[in-house]
C-alpha positions as CSV (number, residue, x, y, z in Angstrom):
1,M,-15.1,28.8,20.6
2,D,-12.8,29.5,17.7
3,K,-14.7,29.8,14.4
4,K,-11.8,29.4,12.1
5,T,-12.1,26.9,9.2
6,I,-9.6,24.1,9.2
7,L,-8.4,22.9,5.8
8,F,-8.4,19.1,5.5
9,N,-6.4,17.4,2.8
10,A,-7.6,13.8,2.6
11,A,-5.0,12.8,0.0
12,K,-2.2,14.0,2.3
13,T,-3.7,12.2,5.3
14,Q,-4.1,9.0,3.3
15,K,-0.4,9.1,2.2
16,R,0.7,9.5,5.8
17,T,-1.6,6.7,6.9
18,T,-0.2,4.4,4.1
19,K,3.4,5.2,5.2
20,E,2.6,4.5,8.8
21,I,1.0,1.2,7.8
22,L,3.9,0.1,5.7
23,E,6.3,1.0,8.5
24,T,4.3,-1.0,11.0
25,V,4.1,-4.0,8.7
26,Y,7.8,-3.8,7.9
27,T,8.7,-3.7,11.6
28,S,6.4,-6.6,12.4
29,L,8.0,-8.7,9.7
30,E,11.5,-7.9,11.0
31,E,10.5,-8.7,14.6
32,C,9.4,-12.1,13.4
33,G,12.7,-12.7,11.7
34,Y,11.6,-12.2,8.1
35,N,13.2,-10.0,5.5
36,G,10.5,-7.2,5.5
37,I,11.2,-6.0,2.0
38,D,11.2,-9.4,0.4
39,Q,7.9,-10.3,2.1
40,M,6.2,-7.1,1.2
41,V,7.3,-7.4,-2.4
42,G,5.9,-10.9,-2.5
43,Y,2.6,-9.6,-1.1
44,I,2.4,-6.7,-3.5
45,L,3.2,-8.9,-6.6
46,S,0.9,-11.8,-5.7
47,G,-1.8,-10.4,-3.4
48,D,-1.3,-13.4,-1.2
49,P,-1.7,-12.2,2.4
50,S,0.3,-15.2,3.8
51,Y,3.5,-13.2,2.9
52,I,2.6,-10.9,5.8
53,T,2.6,-11.9,9.4
54,S,-0.4,-11.4,11.6
55,H,2.0,-10.1,14.4
56,N,0.8,-6.7,15.5
57,N,-2.2,-7.0,13.1
58,A,0.2,-6.4,10.2
59,R,-1.8,-8.6,7.8
60,L,-5.1,-6.8,8.6
61,L,-3.4,-3.4,8.3
62,I,-1.8,-4.0,4.9
63,S,-5.1,-5.5,3.5
64,R,-6.6,-2.0,4.0
65,I,-4.4,-0.6,1.3
66,D,-5.3,-1.1,-2.3
67,R,-2.3,-2.8,-4.0
68,D,-2.6,-0.7,-7.2
69,E,-2.7,2.5,-5.2
70,L,0.3,1.3,-3.2
71,V,2.4,0.7,-6.3
72,E,1.4,4.1,-7.6
73,E,2.5,5.7,-4.3
74,I,5.8,3.9,-4.3
75,L,6.5,5.0,-7.8
76,K,5.6,8.6,-7.1
77,A,7.9,8.6,-4.0
78,Y,10.7,7.0,-5.9
79,L,10.5,9.4,-8.8
80,N,9.7,12.4,-6.6
81,K,6.5,13.1,-8.4
């Protein structure tokens, strides 16, 4: 058995998970004929889950992300911070 210590970065893992969730939600919305960006913006601004389809469990997935943290991550990515 290898006894090396593995470094685990929870913040990096969380970002990847958030990105994957957003991609899944976007794809699900597009598959149902919605404008994915418009629907996701509506959800982020209002908090109303009815903006997100339940197709592929998209509504459940996006509800796992705190909206304030989501906006923070979006701004960081946009500003490269």
